[in-house]
RODO-2510 file (C-alpha; in nm, 4 decimals, decimal comma):
residues 451
     n   res          X          Y          Z
     1     m     0,6568     1,4186     3,9582
     2     s     0,6563     1,6493     4,2613
     3     l     0,3669     1,6449     4,5080
     4     v     0,2001     1,9569     4,6449
     5     a    -0,0525     1,9847     4,9295
     6     f    -0,2692     2,2856     5,0169
     7     h    -0,4469     2,4033     5,3296
     8     t    -0,6768     2,7041     5,3169
     9     l    -0,7939     2,9008     5,6201
    10     g    -1,0527     3,1764     5,6139
    11     c    -1,2838     3,3175     5,3523
    12     k    -1,4168     3,2291     5,0054
    13     v    -1,1593     3,4588     4,8440
    14     n    -0,8805     3,2527     5,0031
    15     h    -1,0377     2,9321     4,8702
    16     y    -1,0593     3,0884     4,5246
    17     e    -0,6941     3,1917     4,5395
    18     t    -0,5795     2,8474     4,6539
    19     e    -0,7473     2,7021     4,3439
    20     a    -0,5653     2,9641     4,1343
    21     i    -0,2276     2,8835     4,2937
    22     w    -0,2965     2,5129     4,2336
    23     q    -0,3366     2,5903     3,8603
    24     l     0,0185     2,7324     3,8600
    25     f     0,1536     2,4120     4,0155
    26     k    -0,0561     2,1927     3,7860
    27     n     0,0894     2,3678     3,4799
    28     n     0,4348     2,2849     3,6179
    29     n     0,3674     1,9101     3,6427
    30     y     0,2870     1,8899     4,0115
    31     e     0,0357     1,6405     4,1448
    32     r    -0,2006     1,7531     4,4216
    33     v    -0,2276     1,5366     4,7322
    34     d    -0,4212     1,5584     5,0561
    35     f    -0,2736     1,7919     5,3169
    36     e    -0,2479     1,5090     5,5682
    37     s    -0,0239     1,3022     5,3385
    38     t     0,3468     1,3429     5,2617
    39     a     0,4200     1,6079     4,9984
    40     d     0,7284     1,7808     4,8556
    41     v     0,5700     2,1250     4,8900
    42     y     0,3083     2,2458     5,1402
    43     v     0,1234     2,5695     5,0672
    44     i    -0,0645     2,7173     5,3633
    45     n    -0,3038     2,9989     5,2681
    46     t    -0,3552     3,1893     5,5932
    47     c    -0,6227     3,4094     5,7477
    48     t    -0,5742     3,7037     5,9832
    49     v    -0,9252     3,8409     6,0280
    50     t    -0,9037     3,7605     6,4023
    51     n    -0,6205     3,6793     6,6435
    52     t    -0,7605     3,3235     6,6407
    53     g    -0,7069     3,3166     6,2636
    54     d    -0,3373     3,3858     6,3247
    55     k    -0,3163     3,1140     6,5883
    56     k    -0,4890     2,8536     6,3688
    57     s    -0,2596     2,9475     6,0805
    58     r     0,0488     2,8864     6,2982
    59     q    -0,0881     2,5481     6,4097
    60     v    -0,1406     2,4369     6,0491
    61     i     0,2097     2,5552     5,9483
    62     r     0,3630     2,3486     6,2301
    63     r     0,1533     2,0477     6,1289
    64     a     0,2966     2,0599     5,7762
    65     i     0,6542     2,0900     5,9080
    66     r     0,5999     1,7840     6,1299
    67     r     0,4415     1,5886     5,8435
    68     n     0,7540     1,6212     5,6282
    69     p     1,0505     1,8167     5,7710
    70     d     1,2251     1,7937     5,4297
    71     a     0,9379     1,9529     5,2370
    72     v     0,9376     2,3139     5,1147
    73     i     0,6979     2,5038     5,3405
    74     c     0,5380     2,7989     5,1645
    75     v     0,3080     3,0356     5,3572
    76     t     0,0833     3,2870     5,1801
    77     g    -0,2366     3,4846     5,2416
    78     c    -0,3430     3,7586     5,4827
    79     y    -0,1501     3,6573     5,7950
    80     a     0,1621     3,6209     5,5789
    81     q     0,1041     3,9754     5,4500
    82     t     0,0553     4,1414     5,7894
    83     s     0,3091     3,9438     5,9981
    84     p     0,5814     3,7980     5,7734
    85     a     0,8496     3,8219     6,0441
    86     e     0,6320     3,6276     6,2891
    87     i     0,5939     3,3474     6,0340
    88     m     0,9616     3,3509     5,9281
    89     a     1,0467     3,2976     6,2956
    90     i     0,8765     2,9552     6,2940
    91     p     1,1595     2,7018     6,2441
    92     g     1,0977     2,5121     5,9214
    93     v     0,9190     2,7861     5,7242
    94     d     1,1014     2,8357     5,3924
    95     i     0,9022     3,0881     5,1863
    96     v     0,6581     3,3626     5,2826
    97     v     0,4523     3,5308     5,0076
    98     g     0,1804     3,7792     5,1046
    99     t    -0,1364     3,8606     4,9114
   100     q     0,0464     3,9672     4,5950
   101     d     0,3140     3,8226     4,3631
   102     r     0,1762     3,4733     4,4084
   103     v     0,2426     3,4015     4,0430
   104     k     0,6111     3,3982     4,1421
   105     m     0,5653     3,1219     4,4018
   106     l     0,7174     2,8511     4,1814
   107     e     1,0194     3,0728     4,1065
   108     y     1,0715     3,1195     4,4799
   109     i     1,0524     2,7425     4,5325
   110     e     1,3215     2,6843     4,2672
   111     q     1,5351     2,9621     4,4190
   112     y     1,4964     2,8091     4,7656
   113     k     1,5942     2,4625     4,6405
   114     e     1,9139     2,6072     4,4942
   115     e     2,0162     2,8447     4,7737
   116     r     1,8542     2,6768     5,0760
   117     k     1,7960     3,0183     5,2338
   118     p     1,4494     3,1208     5,3631
   119     i     1,2753     3,3765     5,1387
   120     n     1,0575     3,6613     5,2662
   121     a     0,8842     3,7900     4,9528
   122     v     0,6306     4,0161     5,1258
   123     g     0,6193     4,3725     4,9929
   124     n     0,4224     4,6838     5,0877
   125     i     0,0664     4,6044     4,9798
   126     m    -0,0454     4,9682     5,0216
   127     k     0,1643     5,0698     4,7214
   128     n    -0,0069     4,8192     4,4954
   129     r    -0,2602     4,9678     4,2537
   130     v    -0,2905     4,6798     4,0068
   131     y    -0,5215     4,3785     4,0298
   132     e    -0,3187     4,0559     4,0231
   133     e    -0,4621     3,8205     3,7604
   134     l    -0,5058     3,4698     3,9010
   135     d    -0,7035     3,2412     3,6751
   136     v    -0,9243     2,9516     3,7820
   137     p    -1,0652     2,7554     3,4865
   138     a    -1,2429     2,4996     3,7104
   139     f    -1,3043     2,4151     4,0747
   140     t    -1,3013     2,1001     4,2827
   141     d    -1,6650     2,1871     4,3642
   142     r    -1,8678     2,0995     4,0561
   143     t    -2,1737     2,3149     4,0981
   144     r    -2,0903     2,6746     4,1820
   145     a    -1,7927     2,8642     4,0509
   146     s    -1,6467     3,1669     4,2260
   147     l    -1,5197     3,4475     4,0079
   148     k    -1,3005     3,7047     4,1806
   149     i    -1,3622     4,0527     4,0424
   150     q    -1,1769     4,2822     4,2826
   151     e    -0,9164     4,3017     4,5557
   152     g    -0,8648     4,5227     4,8601
   153     c    -1,0812     4,7675     5,0534
   154     n    -1,0691     5,1421     5,1258
   155     n    -1,3040     5,1405     5,4238
   156     f    -1,0803     5,1017     5,7308
   157     c    -1,3569     4,9977     5,9725
   158     t    -1,2202     5,0183     6,3272
   159     f    -1,2528     4,6416     6,3923
   160     c    -1,0907     4,5278     6,0686
   161     i    -0,7320     4,4529     5,9684
   162     i    -0,8165     4,3585     5,6085
   163     p    -0,7022     4,6783     5,4274
   164     w    -0,3572     4,6162     5,5799
   165     a    -0,3670     4,2541     5,4629
   166     r    -0,5177     4,3148     5,1186
   167     g    -0,4320     4,6709     5,0291
   168     l    -0,6582     4,9290     4,8695
   169     m    -0,9440     4,8738     4,6255
   170     r    -0,8364     4,7308     4,2853
   171     s    -1,0841     4,6153     4,0229
   172     r    -1,0228     4,3398     3,7729
   173     d    -1,0276     4,4310     3,4041
   174     p    -1,3888     4,3762     3,2821
   175     k    -1,2647     4,1923     2,9720
   176     e    -1,0823     3,9438     3,1959
   177     v    -1,3942     3,8952     3,4092
   178     i    -1,6075     3,8217     3,1010
   179     r    -1,3419     3,5916     2,9545
   180     q    -1,3111     3,3886     3,2714
   181     a    -1,6891     3,3753     3,3199
   182     q    -1,7215     3,2241     2,9705
   183     q    -1,4439     2,9764     3,0501
   184     l    -1,6290     2,8649     3,3653
   185     v    -1,9617     2,8272     3,1843
   186     d    -1,7866     2,6287     2,9096
   187     a    -1,6467     2,4028     3,1843
   188     g    -2,0063     2,3230     3,2830
   189     y    -2,0895     2,5688     3,5619
   190     k    -2,4415     2,7129     3,5557
   191     e    -2,3935     2,9508     3,8485
   192     i    -2,1196     3,2047     3,9015
   193     v    -2,0615     3,3753     4,2368
   194     l    -1,8955     3,7157     4,2009
   195     t    -1,6530     3,7470     4,4858
   196     g    -1,3840     3,9763     4,6241
   197     i    -1,2719     4,1483     4,9415
   198     h    -1,5197     4,4326     4,8897
   199     t    -1,7144     4,2926     4,5941
   200     g    -1,9778     4,5649     4,5632
   201     g    -1,7059     4,8304     4,5326
   202     y    -1,6129     4,6930     4,1905
   203     g    -1,5348     4,9722     3,9454
   204     e    -1,4776     5,2491     4,2023
   205     d    -1,1241     5,2769     4,0647
   206     l    -1,2218     5,2389     3,6964
   207     k    -1,3173     5,5139     3,4568
   208     d    -1,6824     5,5073     3,3408
   209     y    -1,7400     5,1477     3,4481
   210     n    -1,9024     4,9996     3,7587
   211     l    -2,0707     4,6940     3,9077
   212     a    -2,3996     4,7656     3,7301
   213     a    -2,2184     4,7748     3,3940
   214     l    -2,0369     4,4499     3,4742
   215     l    -2,3642     4,2740     3,5640
   216     r    -2,5181     4,3923     3,2354
   217     d    -2,2157     4,2770     3,0340
   218     l    -2,2025     3,9353     3,2010
   219     e    -2,5695     3,8829     3,1183
   220     s    -2,5440     3,9955     2,7558
   221     q    -2,2034     3,8485     2,6667
   222     v    -2,1570     3,5182     2,8503
   223     r    -2,3279     3,2411     2,6547
   224     g    -2,4964     2,9677     2,8587
   225     l    -2,4763     3,1384     3,1992
   226     k    -2,7875     3,0691     3,4108
   227     r    -2,7267     3,2350     3,7491
   228     i    -2,5222     3,5251     3,8831
   229     r    -2,4857     3,5567     4,2607
   230     i    -2,3105     3,8508     4,4301
   231     s    -2,1193     3,7104     4,7279
   232     s    -2,1560     4,0256     4,9371
   233     i    -2,2496     4,3887     4,8829
   234     e    -2,2547     4,6874     5,1184
   235     a    -2,5768     4,8884     5,1548
   236     s    -2,3935     5,1981     5,0276
   237     q    -2,3104     5,0124     4,7031
   238     l    -2,6730     4,9263     4,6330
   239     t    -2,7200     5,2296     4,4118
   240     d    -3,0450     5,2898     4,2226
   241     e    -2,8585     5,1778     3,9092
   242     v    -2,7476     4,8470     4,0633
   243     i    -3,0999     4,7805     4,1953
   244     d    -3,2427     4,8599     3,8506
   245     v    -3,0038     4,6132     3,6840
   246     i    -3,0872     4,3400     3,9378
   247     d    -3,4591     4,4120     3,8902
   248     k    -3,4394     4,3731     3,5087
   249     s    -3,1931     4,0839     3,5120
   250     k    -3,2979     3,7282     3,4345
   251     l    -2,9773     3,5888     3,5842
   252     v    -2,9049     3,7754     3,9083
   253     v    -3,0588     3,5590     4,1809
   254     r    -3,3098     3,6677     4,4462
   255     h    -3,0530     3,6622     4,7220
   256     l    -2,8221     3,9349     4,8493
   257     h    -2,5758     3,9203     5,1349
   258     i    -2,5642     4,2714     5,2829
   259     p    -2,3387     4,3010     5,5916
   260     i    -2,5069     4,5119     5,8563
   261     q    -2,2552     4,4522     6,1451
   262     s    -2,4779     4,6514     6,3826
   263     g    -2,8287     4,7952     6,3768
   264     s    -2,7392     5,0860     6,6020
   265     n    -2,6223     5,4196     6,4595
   266     t    -2,4017     5,4909     6,7607
   267     v    -2,2231     5,1549     6,7277
   268     l    -2,1910     5,1999     6,3494
   269     k    -2,0192     5,5311     6,4119
   270     r    -1,7680     5,3692     6,6486
   271     m    -1,7128     5,0978     6,3884
   272     r    -1,6562     5,3686     6,1268
   273     r    -1,9198     5,2128     5,8982
   274     k    -2,0353     5,4457     5,6229
   275     y    -2,4156     5,4301     5,6548
   276     t    -2,6967     5,4919     5,8990
   277     m    -2,9808     5,2542     5,9801
   278     e    -3,2244     5,4947     5,8138
   279     f    -3,0290     5,4642     5,4892
   280     f    -3,0018     5,0845     5,5249
   281     a    -3,3795     5,0553     5,5823
   282     e    -3,4540     5,2731     5,2799
   283     r    -3,2336     5,0531     5,0537
   284     l    -3,4070     4,7395     5,1842
   285     e    -3,7515     4,8831     5,1085
   286     i    -3,6536     4,9675     4,7487
   287     l    -3,4928     4,6253     4,7005
   288     k    -3,7925     4,4332     4,8276
   289     k    -4,0258     4,6265     4,5987
   290     a    -3,8031     4,5503     4,3001
   291     l    -3,7533     4,1844     4,3939
   292     p    -4,0479     4,0240     4,5725
   293     g    -3,9378     3,7185     4,7709
   294     l    -3,5798     3,8435     4,7970
   295     a    -3,3643     3,6657     5,0564
   296     i    -3,1406     3,9007     5,2520
   297     t    -2,8645     3,7425     5,4583
   298     s    -2,6229     3,9411     5,6696
   299     d    -2,3235     3,9516     5,9046
   300     v    -2,3582     4,0904     6,2566
   301     i    -2,0908     4,1627     6,5164
   302     v    -2,2231     4,1641     6,8735
   303     g    -2,0458     4,2929     7,1805
   304     f    -1,8486     4,5607     6,9970
   305     p    -1,6612     4,7790     7,2532
   306     g    -1,9087     4,9930     7,4425
   307     e    -2,2213     4,8144     7,3099
   308     t    -2,4972     4,8696     7,5648
   309     e    -2,8038     4,6470     7,6024
   310     e    -3,0066     4,9268     7,4372
   311     e    -2,7721     4,9376     7,1376
   312     f    -2,7854     4,5592     7,1077
   313     m    -3,1674     4,5705     7,1145
   314     e    -3,1658     4,8311     6,8366
   315     t    -2,9808     4,5732     6,6249
   316     y    -3,2132     4,2913     6,7344
   317     n    -3,5291     4,4882     6,6578
   318     f    -3,4043     4,6177     6,3233
   319     i    -3,3267     4,2651     6,2047
   320     k    -3,6602     4,1369     6,3296
   321     e    -3,8549     4,4209     6,1682
   322     h    -3,6850     4,3900     5,8302
   323     k    -3,7094     4,0096     5,8264
   324     f    -3,3598     3,9083     5,7242
   325     s    -3,3617     3,5484     5,6037
   326     e    -3,0444     3,4334     5,7816
   327     l    -2,7611     3,5832     5,9873
   328     h    -2,3964     3,5049     6,0429
   329     v    -2,3421     3,6187     6,4020
   330     f    -1,9944     3,6832     6,5428
   331     p    -1,8985     3,7887     6,8939
   332     y    -1,6591     4,0841     6,8653
   333     s    -1,3029     3,9640     6,9058
   334     k    -1,0034     4,1923     6,9458
   335     r    -0,7802     4,2143     6,6416
   336     t    -0,4353     4,3453     6,7397
   337     g    -0,3429     4,6471     6,5323
   338     t    -0,6985     4,7811     6,4904
   339     p    -0,8419     5,0899     6,6675
   340     a    -1,1259     4,8862     6,8246
   341     a    -0,8763     4,6585     7,0026
   342     r    -0,7442     4,9671     7,1852
   343     m    -1,0889     5,0865     7,2948
   344     t    -1,1222     5,0724     7,6725
   345     d    -1,4851     4,9642     7,7174
   346     q    -1,4479     4,6004     7,6034
   347     i    -1,7544     4,3844     7,6682
   348     d    -1,7519     4,0859     7,9027
   349     e    -1,7374     3,7455     7,7224
   350     d    -2,0493     3,6140     7,8981
   351     i    -2,2535     3,9140     7,7832
   352     k    -2,1234     3,8682     7,4278
   353     n    -2,2142     3,4990     7,4252
   354     d    -2,5616     3,5692     7,5609
   355     r    -2,6219     3,8239     7,2820
   356     v    -2,4866     3,5859     7,0178
   357     h    -2,7334     3,3169     7,1314
   358     r    -3,0261     3,5580     7,1281
   359     l    -2,9489     3,6663     6,7729
   360     i    -2,8937     3,3094     6,6501
   361     t    -3,2334     3,2112     6,7948
   362     l    -3,3890     3,5049     6,6093
   363     s    -3,2042     3,4091     6,2891
   364     d    -3,3383     3,0508     6,3058
   365     q    -3,6923     3,1805     6,3551
   366     l    -3,6627     3,4289     6,0647
   367     a    -3,5112     3,1601     5,8399
   368     k    -3,8107     2,9337     5,9034
   369     e    -4,0560     3,2195     5,8405
   370     y    -3,8801     3,3080     5,5148
   371     a    -3,8804     2,9473     5,3917
   372     a    -4,2486     2,9022     5,4836
   373     q    -4,3505     3,1509     5,2112
   374     f    -4,2293     2,9042     4,9485
   375     e    -4,4060     2,5892     5,0653
   376     d    -4,5881     2,4278     4,7689
   377     e    -4,4005     2,6487     4,5205
   378     v    -4,1874     2,5087     4,2404
   379     l    -3,8339     2,6531     4,2499
   380     e    -3,5163     2,5940     4,0501
   381     v    -3,2435     2,4044     4,2354
   382     i    -2,8902     2,3033     4,1384
   383     p    -2,8232     1,9660     4,3092
   384     e    -2,4761     1,9686     4,4661
   385     e    -2,4172     1,6424     4,6490
   386     l    -2,5768     1,3535     4,8335
   387     y    -2,7751     1,4560     5,1415
   388     k    -2,4967     1,4802     5,4021
   389     e    -2,7080     1,3712     5,6997
   390     d    -2,8170     1,0481     5,5274
   391     p    -2,6060     0,9639     5,2189
   392     e    -2,7821     0,6230     5,1851
   393     s    -3,1258     0,7824     5,1388
   394     g    -3,0923     0,8536     4,7647
   395     l    -3,1672     1,2175     4,8467
   396     y    -2,9557     1,5065     4,7184
   397     e    -2,9173     1,8601     4,8475
   398     g    -2,8785     2,1875     4,6623
   399     y    -2,9714     2,5559     4,6712
   400     t    -3,2560     2,7460     4,5116
   401     d    -3,1807     3,0826     4,3515
   402     n    -3,3012     3,2494     4,6748
   403     y    -3,0624     3,0409     4,8844
   404     l    -3,2972     2,7882     5,0393
   405     k    -3,1271     2,4547     5,1003
   406     v    -3,3493     2,1786     4,9623
   407     v    -3,3288     1,8007     5,0017
   408     f    -3,5083     1,5916     4,7374
   409     p    -3,4875     1,2651     4,5402
   410     a    -3,2442     1,2972     4,2492
   411     n    -2,9539     1,1124     4,0911
   412     e    -2,5833     1,1590     4,0188
   413     e    -2,6464     1,2817     3,6620
   414     m    -2,8412     1,5822     3,7866
   415     i    -2,5496     1,7293     3,9859
   416     g    -2,4688     2,0739     3,8518
   417     k    -2,7825     2,0921     3,6347
   418     i    -3,0835     2,3110     3,7020
   419     v    -3,3882     2,1133     3,8118
   420     k    -3,7402     2,2171     3,9062
   421     v    -3,8340     2,1107     4,2574
   422     k    -4,1589     2,1575     4,4474
   423     i    -4,1075     2,2566     4,8123
   424     t    -4,3253     2,0080     5,0011
   425     k    -4,2157     2,0972     5,3532
   426     a    -4,0456     2,4222     5,4450
   427     g    -3,7967     2,4249     5,7306
   428     y    -3,4501     2,5266     5,8435
   429     p    -3,1682     2,4422     5,7812
   430     y    -3,3301     2,2085     5,5252
   431     n    -3,6462     2,2223     5,3163
   432     e    -3,7950     1,9027     5,1758
   433     g    -3,8725     1,8929     4,8060
   434     q    -4,0229     1,6790     4,5337
   435     f    -3,8465     1,6471     4,1998
   436     v    -4,0502     1,7892     3,9091
   437     r    -3,8228     1,7958     3,6043
   438     v    -3,4784     1,8705     3,4686
   439     m    -3,4320     2,1972     3,2834
   440     d    -3,2292     2,1382     2,9693
   441     d    -3,0209     2,4185     2,8136
   442     t    -3,2285     2,4287     2,4986
   443     n    -3,5675     2,3592     2,6459
   444     v    -3,7411     2,1680     2,9190
   445     v    -3,6940     1,7936     2,9342
   446     e    -3,9703     1,5987     3,1049
   447     k    -3,7834     1,3239     3,2814
   448     p    -3,9240     1,1218     3,5683
   449     v    -3,6537     1,0521     3,8207
   450     a    -3,5387     0,6935     3,8655
   451     m    -3,6032     0,6168     4,2297
***
């Protein structure tokens, strides 16, 4: 039996795709081993969202080559798509596959074994108009399953290389989405996270079908599904129809990740983002009316070329006023090949770091304020694993539907199930909870927890 090892860099979509590629190997009698052990084939799924992503990818590729110089080294993912020649130039790399045609990876491996000639299988992603089906019937993580529904992005923001790495918007066939959702629920998952490169754009390339329709169909057709989470959605994609579906849904959770990137109209224009802060604010108001208690998390880039202190403060004040529940804050970093990297008024690193710290401090404060609203409330949590900070404590951690991380007494059998937990002490990053009962699929089971 041949051994294969994987290493994934970058985003959730990459992790999803690594699981899908592993299925292909599994069906061909490979055994999966840890990346740090000796394998016959190493698959490195790369990231290129920043120049650092490229550098890290190269380091991991070299690590695999050192681990076993005789192994077949196969590099895939976004960096492979944008810079195949750069990767082929690393001595020891055998196969480069971009962000398409990954179903052919095993064929390439066989071809390489026969011919012993390096293979560059990267094609022009911009010509691709078809969603590549990659199935994942189960994940190594037992509690939340990702379900990829689309690929690519048509936005071409000035800081972003991703359209060149992923191609243009392609939606997955709704029937395939429903089929795989059912497969995941049948495998025991209660929560499905809809994911993609530009998830909220689902359906833009389909006739008479969109994200709202998909959410409705998932809810009405997938038996046993308990939670639907949208991994990320742009403000412009939060149409009245989508908000209406989320409002009426019993499954879509009270948490949306809406990337803001900047709270200043002038910066947004330079970023080539397709909304204004007035529009963003108006969407937030409508959402919060429809879904009281909604958690809104977001991504912010600080120190974008030309960002003045005033523009930064516009972002700071907007986030504070609209009470986001948590932020992912990134200092702007130049990505070669993007328009923003060629802009002349780059911001000093010290200024960027200072702004990052100010926003993270604000994020921590807002996260605590958001969590405080739920103290003494009973919420539904899916326990995921033992409490990482103290695995001996008998405590487990998991997320509520509105993305609060809760630590509470539980046991191994509850992992992946939905349990009712009373929030006894709100906080951040953790809330403390008290176990109330396990929710069974048919009805509620009163079960005191064995302490």
